[in-house]
RODO-2510 file (C-alpha; in nm, 4 decimals, decimal comma):
residues 620
     n   res          X          Y          Z
     1     x     0,0000     0,0000     0,0000
     2     x     0,1513     0,3294    -0,1142
     3     x     0,1371     0,6204     0,1279
     4     x     0,1064     0,9812     0,0234
     5     x     0,4199     1,1746     0,1182
     6     x     0,3613     1,4409     0,3784
     7     x     0,4073     1,7959     0,2486
     8     x     0,7052     1,9914     0,3716
     9     x     0,6480     2,2539     0,6409
    10     x     0,5879     2,5961     0,4814
    11     x     0,9087     2,7457     0,6220
    12     x     1,1169     2,4597     0,4797
    13     x     0,9339     2,4578     0,1474
    14     x     1,0037     2,8286     0,1071
    15     x     1,3751     2,7731     0,1747
    16     x     1,3893     2,5223    -0,1139
    17     x     1,2082     2,7407    -0,3682
    18     x     1,3954     2,9590    -0,6166
    19     x     1,2798     3,2092    -0,8747
    20     x     1,2947     3,0936    -1,2341
    21     x     1,3471     3,2707    -1,5612
    22     x     1,5998     3,3319    -1,8382
    23     x     1,9536     3,4301    -1,7476
    24     x     1,9821     3,8132    -1,7455
    25     x     2,2901     3,8211    -1,9670
    26     x     2,3015     4,2012    -1,9759
    27     x     2,3210     4,2155    -1,5956
    28     x     2,5812     3,9368    -1,5961
    29     x     2,8030     4,1361    -1,8329
    30     x     2,7574     4,4523    -1,6253
    31     x     2,8472     4,2638    -1,3093
    32     x     3,1649     4,1272    -1,4638
    33     x     3,2679     4,4738    -1,5877
    34     x     3,1821     4,6611    -1,2672
    35     x     3,3841     4,5624    -0,9595
    36     x     3,6664     4,3721    -1,1306
    37     x     3,8045     4,6530    -1,3514
    38     x     3,7777     4,9005    -1,0638
    39     x     3,9797     4,6677    -0,8442
    40     x     4,2431     4,6133    -1,1131
    41     x     4,2769     4,9901    -1,1675
    42     x     4,3258     5,0473    -0,7944
    43     x     4,5872     4,7722    -0,7712
    44     x     4,7793     4,9184    -1,0656
    45     x     4,7679     5,2571    -0,8917
    46     x     4,9002     5,1050    -0,5677
    47     x     4,5754     5,1748    -0,3759
    48     x     4,4189     4,8347    -0,3074
    49     x     4,2023     4,9686    -0,0230
    50     x     4,0453     5,2226    -0,2605
    51     x     3,9629     4,9385    -0,4995
    52     x     3,8030     4,7419    -0,2157
    53     x     3,5676     5,0306    -0,1322
    54     x     3,4754     5,0947    -0,4960
    55     x     3,4144     4,7231    -0,5507
    56     x     3,1854     4,7154    -0,2464
    57     x     2,9806     4,9997    -0,3944
    58     x     2,9571     4,8131    -0,7253
    59     x     2,8551     4,4929    -0,5456
    60     x     2,5651     4,6575    -0,3601
    61     x     2,4598     4,8332    -0,6809
    62     x     2,4636     4,4956    -0,8569
    63     x     2,2345     4,3468    -0,5924
    64     x     1,9832     4,6295    -0,6575
    65     x     2,0259     4,6146    -1,0374
    66     x     1,7043     4,4318    -1,1213
    67     x     1,5337     4,3900    -1,4616
    68     x     1,3549     4,6993    -1,5859
    69     x     1,4187     5,0223    -1,7700
    70     x     1,7373     5,2229    -1,7480
    71     x     1,5473     5,5240    -1,6146
    72     x     1,3870     5,3236    -1,3335
    73     x     1,7298     5,1833    -1,2414
    74     x     1,8545     5,5295    -1,1439
    75     x     1,6543     5,5599    -0,8190
    76     x     1,6588     5,1850    -0,7535
    77     x     2,0413     5,1767    -0,7617
    78     x     2,1435     5,5373    -0,7049
    79     x     1,9380     5,6357    -0,4006
    80     x     2,0486     5,3381    -0,1846
    81     x     2,4080     5,4012    -0,2971
    82     x     2,3936     5,7617    -0,1742
    83     x     2,2474     5,6498     0,1586
    84     x     2,5085     5,3732     0,1837
    85     x     2,7888     5,6237     0,1242
    86     x     2,6507     5,8340     0,4084
    87     x     2,6372     5,5251     0,6301
    88     x     2,9995     5,4465     0,5461
    89     x     3,1125     5,7956     0,6476
    90     x     2,9001     5,7889     0,9626
    91     x     3,0270     5,4448     1,0621
    92     x     3,3875     5,5591     1,0169
    93     x     3,3247     5,8518     1,2506
    94     x     3,1381     5,6431     1,5094
    95     x     3,4049     5,3723     1,5076
    96     x     3,6575     5,6175     1,6492
    97     x     3,4504     5,6868     1,9651
    98     x     3,4775     5,3562     2,1490
    99     x     3,2551     5,0479     2,1752
   100     x     2,9983     5,1916     2,4181
   101     x     2,9071     5,4846     2,1926
   102     x     2,9198     5,2575     1,8896
   103     x     2,6639     5,0095     2,0263
   104     x     2,4217     5,2869     2,1241
   105     x     2,4488     5,4617     1,7877
   106     x     2,4092     5,1311     1,6056
   107     x     2,0884     5,0571     1,7961
   108     x     1,9461     5,4005     1,7030
   109     x     2,0535     5,3572     1,3421
   110     x     1,8953     5,0133     1,3402
   111     x     1,5599     5,1520     1,4498
   112     x     1,5719     5,4313     1,1906
   113     x     1,6842     5,2004     0,9098
   114     x     1,4224     4,9400     0,9976
   115     x     1,1342     5,1872     1,0313
   116     x     1,2164     5,3596     0,7018
   117     x     1,2246     5,0209     0,5278
   118     x     0,8489     4,9897     0,5728
   119     x     0,7926     5,2768     0,3272
   120     x     0,8669     5,0719     0,0147
   121     x     1,1232     4,8661    -0,1802
   122     x     1,3682     5,1513    -0,2460
   123     x     1,3422     5,2657     0,1153
   124     x     1,4082     4,9082     0,2268
   125     x     1,7248     4,8956     0,0152
   126     x     1,8287     5,2323     0,1591
   127     x     1,7835     5,1079     0,5164
   128     x     1,9854     4,7946     0,4463
   129     x     2,2745     4,9777     0,2798
   130     x     2,2800     5,2403     0,5544
   131     x     2,3270     4,9804     0,8284
   132     x     2,5627     4,7452     0,6455
   133     x     2,7805     5,0329     0,5269
   134     x     2,7871     5,1807     0,8788
   135     x     2,9117     4,8473     1,0162
   136     x     3,1780     4,8223     0,7446
   137     x     3,2880     5,1815     0,8007
   138     x     3,3248     5,1275     1,1745
   139     x     3,4879     4,7857     1,1613
   140     x     3,6905     4,7495     0,8415
   141     x     4,0499     4,8697     0,8954
   142     x     4,1197     5,0922     0,5935
   143     x     4,3521     5,3953     0,5624
   144     x     4,0962     5,6235     0,3909
   145     x     3,9018     5,8850     0,5871
   146     x     3,5232     5,8799     0,6108
   147     x     3,4558     6,1194     0,3223
   148     x     3,7070     5,9386     0,1017
   149     x     3,5394     5,6076     0,1727
   150     x     3,2009     5,7557     0,0845
   151     x     3,3271     5,8958    -0,2475
   152     x     3,4927     5,5682    -0,3439
   153     x     3,1756     5,3737    -0,2561
   154     x     2,9704     5,6128    -0,4714
   155     x     3,2221     5,5812    -0,7549
   156     x     3,1741     5,2043    -0,7626
   157     x     2,7955     5,2314    -0,7694
   158     x     2,8134     5,5138    -1,0235
   159     x     3,0309     5,3048    -1,2538
   160     x     2,7703     5,0295    -1,2605
   161     x     2,5007     5,2887    -1,3348
   162     x     2,7105     5,4148    -1,6257
   163     x     2,7313     5,0589    -1,7577
   164     x     2,3554     5,0227    -1,7041
   165     x     2,2911     5,3263    -1,9207
   166     x     2,5480     5,2660    -2,1946
   167     x     2,5528     4,8927    -2,2663
   168     x     2,2744     4,7705    -2,4999
   169     x     2,0738     4,4610    -2,4191
   170     x     2,1294     4,1745    -2,6663
   171     x     1,8456     4,0820    -2,8987
   172     x     1,6305     4,3912    -2,8326
   173     x     1,4514     4,5729    -3,1133
   174     x     1,4318     4,9499    -3,1512
   175     x     1,6416     5,2098    -2,9727
   176     x     1,8466     5,0261    -2,7129
   177     x     1,7840     5,2892    -2,4459
   178     x     1,4156     5,1881    -2,4370
   179     x     1,4632     4,8105    -2,4400
   180     x     1,3570     4,7760    -2,0748
   181     x     1,0384     4,9765    -2,1315
   182     x     0,9619     4,7865    -2,4512
   183     x     0,9995     4,4470    -2,2841
   184     x     0,7783     4,5566    -1,9938
   185     x     0,4962     4,6832    -2,2187
   186     x     0,5160     4,3727    -2,4370
   187     x     0,4794     4,1574    -2,1276
   188     x     0,1575     4,3434    -2,0382
   189     x    -0,0038     4,2495    -2,3707
   190     x     0,1198     3,8918    -2,3367
   191     x    -0,0285     3,8761    -1,9853
   192     x    -0,3647     4,0073    -2,1116
   193     x    -0,3631     3,7421    -2,3842
   194     x    -0,2741     3,4748    -2,1282
   195     x    -0,5665     3,5794    -1,9086
   196     x    -0,8091     3,5645    -2,2010
   197     x    -0,6797     3,2160    -2,2905
   198     x    -0,7237     3,1035    -1,9270
   199     x    -1,0824     3,2308    -1,8933
   200     x    -1,3095     2,9530    -1,7726
   201     x    -1,0181     2,7394    -1,6475
   202     x    -0,8541     2,6946    -1,3042
   203     x    -0,5552     2,8912    -1,4347
   204     x    -0,7496     3,2175    -1,4522
   205     x    -0,6632     3,3349    -1,0985
   206     x    -0,2894     3,2846    -1,1540
   207     x    -0,3062     3,4579    -1,4912
   208     x    -0,4850     3,7556    -1,3380
   209     x    -0,2105     3,7819    -1,0755
   210     x     0,0496     3,7649    -1,3555
   211     x    -0,1307     4,0492    -1,5354
   212     x    -0,1168     4,2613    -1,2193
   213     x     0,2563     4,1947    -1,1850
   214     x     0,3159     4,2847    -1,5515
   215     x     0,1232     4,6119    -1,5194
   216     x     0,3093     4,7004    -1,2004
   217     x     0,6430     4,6344    -1,3690
   218     x     0,5483     4,8394    -1,6758
   219     x     0,4354     5,1303    -1,4594
   220     x     0,7692     5,1292    -1,2796
   221     x     0,9644     5,0983    -1,6051
   222     x     0,7877     5,3965    -1,7649
   223     x     0,7770     5,6264    -1,4626
   224     x     1,1439     5,6670    -1,3731
   225     x     1,3052     6,0090    -1,3216
   226     x     1,3575     6,2433    -1,6158
   227     x     1,5043     6,5866    -1,6784
   228     x     1,2070     6,7143    -1,8823
   229     x     0,8335     6,7198    -1,8237
   230     x     0,7606     6,5795    -2,1705
   231     x     0,8719     6,2648    -2,3519
   232     x     1,1501     6,3387    -2,5940
   233     x     1,1259     6,0919    -2,8834
   234     x     0,8703     5,9369    -3,1119
   235     x     0,9504     5,5876    -2,9815
   236     x     0,8876     5,6929    -2,6241
   237     x     0,5596     5,8540    -2,7318
   238     x     0,4521     5,5213    -2,8801
   239     x     0,5508     5,3216    -2,5727
   240     x     0,3461     5,5431    -2,3437
   241     x     0,0503     5,5272    -2,5826
   242     x     0,0791     5,1489    -2,6092
   243     x     0,0849     5,1107    -2,2312
   244     x    -0,2219     5,3355    -2,1954
   245     x    -0,4012     5,1302    -2,4633
   246     x    -0,3408     4,8120    -2,2627
   247     x    -0,5432     4,9318    -1,9620
   248     x    -0,8919     4,8912    -2,1174
   249     x    -0,7780     4,5576    -2,2606
   250     x    -0,6774     4,4434    -1,9117
   251     x    -1,0138     4,5586    -1,7783
   252     x    -1,2087     4,3655    -2,0432
   253     x    -0,9922     4,0549    -1,9955
   254     x    -1,0576     4,0631    -1,6200
   255     x    -1,4303     4,0848    -1,6868
   256     x    -1,4103     3,7832    -1,9194
   257     x    -1,2180     3,5849    -1,6588
   258     x    -1,4744     3,6822    -1,3934
   259     x    -1,7578     3,5484    -1,6119
   260     x    -1,5871     3,2074    -1,6075
   261     x    -1,6756     3,1030    -1,9625
   262     x    -1,4176     2,9513    -2,1950
   263     x    -1,3432     3,1580    -2,5052
   264     x    -1,2414     3,0588    -2,8581
   265     x    -0,8712     3,0761    -2,9403
   266     x    -0,9192     3,3683    -3,1783
   267     x    -1,0280     3,5900    -2,8860
   268     x    -0,6640     3,6279    -2,7840
   269     x    -0,5086     3,6176    -3,1304
   270     x    -0,5069     3,9957    -3,1686
   271     x    -0,3556     4,0384    -2,8233
   272     x    -0,0660     3,8076    -2,9034
   273     x    -0,0075     4,0041    -3,2240
   274     x     0,0059     4,3271    -3,0243
   275     x     0,2552     4,1723    -2,7820
   276     x     0,4788     4,0686    -3,0733
   277     x     0,4447     4,4143    -3,2287
   278     x     0,5715     4,5824    -2,9123
   279     x     0,8535     4,3313    -2,8718
   280     x     0,9742     4,3684    -3,2323
   281     x     0,8947     4,7406    -3,2729
   282     x     0,6896     4,6588    -3,5842
   283     x     0,3296     4,7481    -3,6843
   284     x     0,0704     4,5073    -3,5509
   285     x    -0,0922     4,4553    -3,8919
   286     x    -0,4506     4,3358    -3,9420
   287     x    -0,6322     4,2072    -3,6360
   288     x    -0,8798     3,9149    -3,6349
   289     x    -1,2503     3,9703    -3,6848
   290     x    -1,4274     4,0860    -3,3659
   291     x    -1,6491     3,8696    -3,1466
   292     x    -1,9203     4,0809    -2,9851
   293     x    -2,1524     3,8305    -2,8220
   294     x    -2,1536     3,9953    -2,4746
   295     x    -2,0481     4,3144    -2,2964
   296     x    -1,6983     4,1980    -2,2046
   297     x    -1,6197     4,0772    -2,5576
   298     x    -1,7542     4,4029    -2,6999
   299     x    -1,5279     4,5926    -2,4600
   300     x    -1,2317     4,3784    -2,5619
   301     x    -1,3024     4,4404    -2,9301
   302     x    -1,3372     4,8162    -2,8797
   303     x    -1,0142     4,8282    -2,6802
   304     x    -0,8359     4,6295    -2,9532
   305     x    -0,9432     4,8848    -3,2124
   306     x    -0,8144     5,1712    -2,9986
   307     x    -0,4900     4,9811    -2,9398
   308     x    -0,4428     4,9351    -3,3136
   309     x    -0,4581     5,3135    -3,3530
   310     x    -0,2002     5,3549    -3,0776
   311     x     0,0270     5,1060    -3,2546
   312     x    -0,0079     5,2045    -3,6191
   313     x    -0,1534     5,5560    -3,6080
   314     x     0,0404     5,8818    -3,5783
   315     x     0,1244     6,0204    -3,2369
   316     x     0,0283     6,3892    -3,2206
   317     x     0,1625     6,6411    -2,9770
   318     x     0,3820     6,5785    -2,6795
   319     x     0,2983     6,3367    -2,3996
   320     x     0,3203     6,5048    -2,0660
   321     x     0,4748     6,2923    -1,7928
   322     x     0,2563     6,3980    -1,5041
   323     x     0,0365     6,1435    -1,3284
   324     x    -0,3393     6,1402    -1,3459
   325     x    -0,4587     6,3989    -1,0906
   326     x    -0,7146     6,1748    -0,9246
   327     x    -0,8053     6,2478    -0,5654
   328     x    -1,0089     6,0457    -0,3203
   329     x    -1,2515     6,2490    -0,1165
   330     x    -1,3854     6,1646     0,2254
   331     x    -1,6435     5,9449     0,0564
   332     x    -1,3746     5,7655    -0,1440
   333     x    -1,5014     5,8875    -0,4840
   334     x    -1,2397     5,9500    -0,7508
   335     x    -1,2571     6,2920    -0,9114
   336     x    -1,0561     6,4230    -1,2025
   337     x    -1,0784     6,7673    -1,3605
   338     x    -1,2557     6,7501    -1,6963
   339     x    -0,9805     6,9395    -1,8735
   340     x    -0,6970     6,7235    -1,7438
   341     x    -0,7186     6,4602    -2,0181
   342     x    -0,5951     6,1018    -1,9975
   343     x    -0,2375     6,0520    -1,8828
   344     x    -0,0197     5,7534    -1,9698
   345     x     0,0893     5,6208    -1,6351
   346     x    -0,2372     5,6240    -1,4368
   347     x    -0,0768     5,6667    -1,0978
   348     x    -0,1212     5,9169    -0,8193
   349     x     0,1851     6,0890    -0,6732
   350     x     0,3055     5,9681    -0,3349
   351     x     0,3904     6,2416    -0,0898
   352     x     0,6584     6,2240     0,1821
   353     x     0,3749     6,2210     0,4350
   354     x     0,2627     5,8825     0,3009
   355     x     0,6096     5,7344     0,3469
   356     x     0,6389     5,8880     0,6945
   357     x     0,3026     5,7427     0,7950
   358     x     0,4201     5,3944     0,6987
   359     x     0,7494     5,4384     0,8825
   360     x     0,5878     5,5414     1,2120
   361     x     0,2962     5,2981     1,1781
   362     x     0,2746     4,9514     1,3352
   363     x     0,4787     4,7872     1,0582
   364     x     0,7577     5,0438     1,0788
   365     x     0,7727     5,0351     1,4588
   366     x     0,7751     4,6562     1,4741
   367     x     1,0461     4,6176     1,2136
   368     x     1,2485     4,9092     1,3516
   369     x     1,2600     4,7612     1,7019
   370     x     1,3655     4,4197     1,5758
   371     x     1,6392     4,5651     1,3547
   372     x     1,7630     4,7842     1,6400
   373     x     1,7867     4,4850     1,8738
   374     x     1,9602     4,2654     1,6149
   375     x     2,2013     4,5332     1,4944
   376     x     2,2899     4,6530     1,8440
   377     x     2,3220     4,3012     1,9856
   378     x     2,5348     4,1923     1,6891
   379     x     2,7730     4,4835     1,7438
   380     x     2,7911     4,4164     2,1191
   381     x     2,8688     4,0449     2,0771
   382     x     3,1268     4,1232     1,8092
   383     x     3,2990     4,3720     2,0405
   384     x     3,3104     4,1146     2,3202
   385     x     3,4832     3,8689     2,0869
   386     x     3,7604     4,1241     2,0138
   387     x     3,7642     4,0284     1,6479
   388     x     3,9538     4,2652     1,4179
   389     x     3,6886     4,2104     1,1492
   390     x     3,3869     4,2323     1,3778
   391     x     3,1683     4,4147     1,1193
   392     x     3,0655     4,0811     0,9633
   393     x     2,8401     3,9868     1,2547
   394     x     2,6126     4,2978     1,2716
   395     x     2,6093     4,3250     0,8909
   396     x     2,4931     3,9638     0,8673
   397     x     2,2233     4,0311     1,1261
   398     x     2,0887     4,3180     0,9126
   399     x     2,0434     4,0923     0,6102
   400     x     1,8914     3,8166     0,8217
   401     x     1,6286     4,0351     0,9863
   402     x     1,4874     4,1623     0,6530
   403     x     1,1362     4,0112     0,6083
   404     x     1,1241     4,0797     0,2339
   405     x     1,3956     3,8159     0,1864
   406     x     1,1650     3,5417     0,3100
   407     x     1,0302     3,3912     0,6326
   408     x     1,2621     3,4026     0,9345
   409     x     1,3447     3,0318     0,9548
   410     x     1,4004     3,0166     0,5790
   411     x     1,6340     3,3168     0,5928
   412     x     1,8367     3,1632     0,8749
   413     x     1,8724     2,8287     0,6973
   414     x     1,9667     2,9871     0,3660
   415     x     2,2144     3,2264     0,5242
   416     x     2,3864     2,9541     0,7252
   417     x     2,4061     2,7132     0,4305
   418     x     2,5125     2,9842     0,1863
   419     x     2,7886     3,1108     0,4145
   420     x     2,9273     2,7617     0,4751
   421     x     2,9185     2,6877     0,1016
   422     x     3,0713     3,0222     0,0052
   423     x     3,3461     3,0018     0,2692
   424     x     3,4325     2,6460     0,1662
   425     x     3,4457     2,7422    -0,2018
   426     x     3,6630     3,0431    -0,1273
   427     x     3,9033     2,8430     0,0927
   428     x     3,9495     2,5863    -0,1831
   429     x     3,9834     2,8408    -0,4648
   430     x     4,2158     3,0664    -0,2645
   431     x     4,4502     2,7714    -0,2121
   432     x     4,4551     2,6956    -0,5858
   433     x     4,4633     3,0438    -0,7398
   434     x     4,7713     3,2619    -0,6958
   435     x     4,7371     3,6119    -0,5547
   436     x     4,6589     3,8833    -0,6297
   437     x     4,5263     3,7641    -0,9662
   438     x     4,3259     3,4837    -0,8034
   439     x     4,1135     3,7010    -0,5701
   440     x     4,0605     3,9552    -0,8499
   441     x     3,9332     3,6781    -1,0769
   442     x     3,6950     3,5671    -0,8001
   443     x     3,5663     3,9250    -0,7688
   444     x     3,4965     3,9356    -1,1436
   445     x     3,3229     3,5980    -1,1276
   446     x     3,1228     3,6966    -0,8206
   447     x     3,0065     4,0214    -0,9810
   448     x     2,8892     3,8286    -1,2872
   449     x     2,7011     3,5720    -1,0774
   450     x     2,5209     3,8163    -0,8462
   451     x     2,2336     3,8945    -1,0924
   452     x     2,1597     3,5211    -1,1183
   453     x     2,2211     3,4424    -0,7510
   454     x     1,9640     3,6998    -0,6308
   455     x     1,6931     3,4473    -0,7229
   456     x     1,7674     3,2492    -0,4059
   457     x     1,8933     3,3813    -0,0736
   458     x     2,1326     3,0908    -0,0144
   459     x     2,2901     3,1306    -0,3592
   460     x     2,3189     3,5066    -0,3122
   461     x     2,4819     3,4529     0,0282
   462     x     2,7364     3,2079    -0,1160
   463     x     2,8326     3,4423    -0,4014
   464     x     2,8562     3,7490    -0,1758
   465     x     3,0654     3,5522     0,0752
   466     x     3,3189     3,4596    -0,1933
   467     x     3,3140     3,8177    -0,3222
   468     x     3,3748     3,9827     0,0169
   469     x     3,6372     3,7328     0,1310
   470     x     3,8219     3,7953    -0,1969
   471     x     3,8130     4,1712    -0,1325
   472     x     3,9471     4,1191     0,2195
   473     x     4,2387     3,9201     0,0794
   474     x     4,3081     4,1855    -0,1865
   475     x     4,3145     4,4421     0,0940
   476     x     4,6090     4,2585     0,2485
   477     x     4,4294     4,0572     0,5163
   478     x     4,4580     3,6786     0,5571
   479     x     4,1618     3,4693     0,4499
   480     x     3,9173     3,4214     0,7375
   481     x     3,6679     3,1682     0,6025
   482     x     3,6241     2,9722     0,9275
   483     x     3,5801     3,2885     1,1350
   484     x     3,3067     3,4062     0,8954
   485     x     3,1144     3,0818     0,9432
   486     x     3,1217     3,1149     1,3223
   487     x     3,0090     3,4792     1,3132
   488     x     2,7282     3,3966     1,0723
   489     x     2,5970     3,1230     1,3010
   490     x     2,6077     3,3698     1,5941
   491     x     2,4094     3,6227     1,3883
   492     x     2,1558     3,3503     1,3012
   493     x     2,1080     3,2733     1,6708
   494     x     2,0617     3,6433     1,7557
   495     x     1,8035     3,6994     1,4823
   496     x     1,6132     3,3807     1,5704
   497     x     1,5841     3,4929     1,9310
   498     x     1,4907     3,8531     1,8538
   499     x     1,2516     3,7499     1,5769
   500     x     1,0385     3,5544     1,8239
   501     x     1,0368     3,8158     2,1003
   502     x     0,6959     3,9691     2,1784
   503     x     0,7123     4,3451     2,1257
   504     x     0,4223     4,5158     2,3045
   505     x     0,5235     4,8645     2,1881
   506     x     0,4888     4,7678     1,8221
   507     x     0,1467     4,6068     1,8403
   508     x     0,0473     4,2421     1,8492
   509     x     0,2752     4,1248     1,5677
   510     x     0,2158     4,0947     1,1963
   511     x     0,2080     4,4718     1,1590
   512     x     0,3423     4,4649     0,8036
   513     x     0,0654     4,2328     0,6870
   514     x    -0,2108     4,4337     0,8518
   515     x    -0,0708     4,7600     0,7142
   516     x    -0,0643     4,6228     0,3594
   517     x    -0,4096     4,4703     0,3972
   518     x    -0,5555     4,7962     0,5305
   519     x    -0,4088     4,9865     0,2357
   520     x    -0,5531     4,7273    -0,0040
   521     x    -0,8947     4,7571     0,1589
   522     x    -0,8935     5,1360     0,1293
   523     x    -0,7866     5,1220    -0,2354
   524     x    -1,0513     4,8600    -0,3166
   525     x    -1,3321     5,0579    -0,1537
   526     x    -1,2267     5,3794    -0,3317
   527     x    -1,2438     5,1895    -0,6614
   528     x    -1,5842     5,0406    -0,5779
   529     x    -1,7354     5,3769    -0,4877
   530     x    -1,5967     5,5415    -0,8008
   531     x    -1,7449     5,2765    -1,0312
   532     x    -2,0825     5,2638    -0,8569
   533     x    -2,1075     5,6438    -0,8646
   534     x    -2,1615     5,6182    -1,2403
   535     x    -1,8725     5,8511    -1,3217
   536     x    -1,7711     5,8550    -1,6874
   537     x    -1,4114     5,9374    -1,5918
   538     x    -1,2393     5,6298    -1,7335
   539     x    -0,8868     5,7597    -1,6726
   540     x    -0,9678     5,8079    -1,3061
   541     x    -1,1247     5,4628    -1,2917
   542     x    -0,8170     5,2989    -1,4412
   543     x    -0,5976     5,4829    -1,1913
   544     x    -0,8022     5,3552    -0,8977
   545     x    -0,8157     5,0051    -1,0440
   546     x    -0,4370     4,9977    -1,0865
   547     x    -0,3896     5,1126    -0,7274
   548     x    -0,6322     4,8527    -0,5964
   549     x    -0,4645     4,5634    -0,7779
   550     x    -0,1125     4,6831    -0,6885
   551     x    -0,2044     4,7182    -0,3220
   552     x    -0,3647     4,3726    -0,3263
   553     x    -0,0521     4,2214    -0,4823
   554     x     0,1648     4,3765    -0,2092
   555     x    -0,0713     4,2496     0,0598
   556     x    -0,0786     3,9007    -0,0922
   557     x     0,3033     3,8878    -0,0981
   558     x     0,3232     3,9898     0,2684
   559     x     0,0562     3,7351     0,3650
   560     x     0,2292     3,4513     0,1788
   561     x     0,5597     3,5283     0,3521
   562     x     0,3943     3,5485     0,6929
   563     x     0,2120     3,2178     0,6377
   564     x     0,5477     3,0454     0,5824
   565     x     0,6847     3,1559     0,9199
   566     x     0,7176     2,9216     1,2153
   567     x     0,3859     2,8728     1,4042
   568     x     0,4624     3,1239     1,6860
   569     x     0,4919     3,3981     1,4233
   570     x     0,2418     3,2732     1,1661
   571     x    -0,0439     3,2801     1,4186
   572     x    -0,0317     3,6622     1,4273
   573     x    -0,1592     3,6789     1,0700
   574     x    -0,4090     3,3939     1,0788
   575     x    -0,7226     3,4752     0,8788
   576     x    -0,5683     3,7520     0,6704
   577     x    -0,5633     3,5338     0,3597
   578     x    -0,9439     3,5079     0,3715
   579     x    -0,9683     3,8870     0,3785
   580     x    -0,7314     3,9152     0,0810
   581     x    -0,9326     3,6595    -0,1167
   582     x    -1,2542     3,8528    -0,0509
   583     x    -1,0933     4,1820    -0,1530
   584     x    -0,9582     4,0282    -0,4735
   585     x    -1,3027     3,8908    -0,5563
   586     x    -1,4554     4,2355    -0,4872
   587     x    -1,2111     4,4153    -0,7170
   588     x    -1,2586     4,1538    -0,9917
   589     x    -1,6362     4,1858    -0,9613
   590     x    -1,6360     4,5643    -0,9717
   591     x    -1,4061     4,5535    -1,2762
   592     x    -1,6567     4,3334    -1,4575
   593     x    -1,9322     4,5633    -1,3352
   594     x    -1,7539     4,8666    -1,4834
   595     x    -1,7376     4,6985    -1,8239
   596     x    -2,1120     4,6257    -1,8156
   597     x    -2,1865     4,9821    -1,7024
   598     x    -2,0022     5,1143    -2,0056
   599     x    -2,2047     4,8807    -2,2284
   600     x    -2,5573     4,9086    -2,0833
   601     x    -2,5473     5,1962    -1,8349
   602     x    -2,6752     4,9833    -1,5467
   603     x    -2,5390     4,7406    -1,2885
   604     x    -2,6369     4,3797    -1,3722
   605     x    -2,8315     4,2060    -1,0980
   606     x    -2,5738     3,9261    -1,0730
   607     x    -2,2985     4,1804    -1,0078
   608     x    -2,5035     4,3748    -0,7531
   609     x    -2,5777     4,0611    -0,5519
   610     x    -2,2129     3,9535    -0,5587
   611     x    -2,0899     4,2981    -0,4525
   612     x    -2,3376     4,3121    -0,1623
   613     x    -2,2354     3,9661    -0,0461
   614     x    -1,8619     4,0475    -0,0577
   615     x    -1,9072     4,3788     0,1227
   616     x    -2,1076     4,2041     0,3929
   617     x    -1,8368     3,9373     0,4243
   618     x    -1,5654     4,1994     0,4609
   619     x    -1,7678     4,3980     0,7122
   620     x    -1,8065     4,0858     0,9245
***
């Protein structure tokens, strides 16, 4: 008699999962050309310590160098690098004032860096680089002063940004400087087509989530910083127009998926052609004959016709790069001035007050306290051990305490395994490869592997361990692989203990999940009220719909991570998944309702009953 194997515990299953996808060859080339050449130049100039600092800046920039447009990479890489340079200078200054002052300052920095991390992904990267760089500045024995260290760190990150802007991506059509935007917009059309193909099947929910992720990525790729208020080229005009044309298609596809009826293959044929047209920078050509049997299919057909104009028609005037000025009143209704006109990005600006509210809220306080305890305790234990390279322990604790890297137990396992693997690999390679060429070659190899290794925390830890140990050897220090393993295990123990401490001042635990879920609920209700108000402001509706789905995706990610924690932590977020499911169903239903309102001018009875039932479920 065969027995069914028991499923792995969630925390262990998460530790074994890795992201999949094609190898980002462009990022691999940038990584190989970033830290290695800087290190070689410094060695030729007789300043190995300067090369170590520049290579560290390039390494952190490489970790933040994710797929996307060149413009969006500027804040994603540059802002954390500036904060990290400040942390390096501050750590150098603090390190000269004795261990007692150092531990106190590190605890305060830990709270600030942790609280700020709750504001968003870039803020999280800033908090991490601030703390890690402060530990390196205080503990790494280098001859440079604080301001010199900061400039060298910035030079390394800036060099990678230069490579990010100058090197073309292989196999991309059109102007190479827009290849990231083009790939992101093409993925939106492919995701819409995938959702239409999955309508009426169990795959529809996953395809709708993939469409949300594609739209989020395209928004980020198209909305990076710029020097002018208007787009500057015909190709960029077309990309913005093509993204805007995808929003009604996404709305109609969501309505078709909500209806739950399978569709003929030709329903998505035009969408796949549009995706290929964006990817190849070619006209979309003739589209298949329309199918107009119900409201959602009529909406899809109408949106396809408008998209064809955006693809093959002329682009008149200049596209202004300001977001849709939609506001949410006390009643939650979206309102847009009639003369504003549709805007391409369909986002509302985020003010500093919004980020500050997240930082001082329950999620920011909870994370800030835990980071402060881990960072301060790591520095104190390292000082007691009288290790010349004590910065490794608190820096490791900072990475371990980050919740966006996975559940706590998974992070600890991956960090411990990755450090042991990386230290063992470095010890073996350092014995085989002659210096200084051997460590420099390992730095080049590590920089090239970082973009691939970021898909799994253990792999990233192993690559970074080899990279940093190679830099230490280039700086003239003996290899300390065994010491790094012991310090990593100490940091794992500290973070495990602190991660399970009850923190009454920060709430009852799970603050990050509840904060994300509250934001998703507010965005969903604003969208519902706008649609049911009968407003004909489609641009405002698409803005609110985008915000609702983005907020739901962030909440779902936080819930999934929390559910994979060990039971003492997972219990704090029990039941939140049911709330997220109800909110997702509400937003899907109101999206379908909006399509029918455009077609008939009234809310179908089936939709009204479903909306009332979901609102009652959420209220309960």
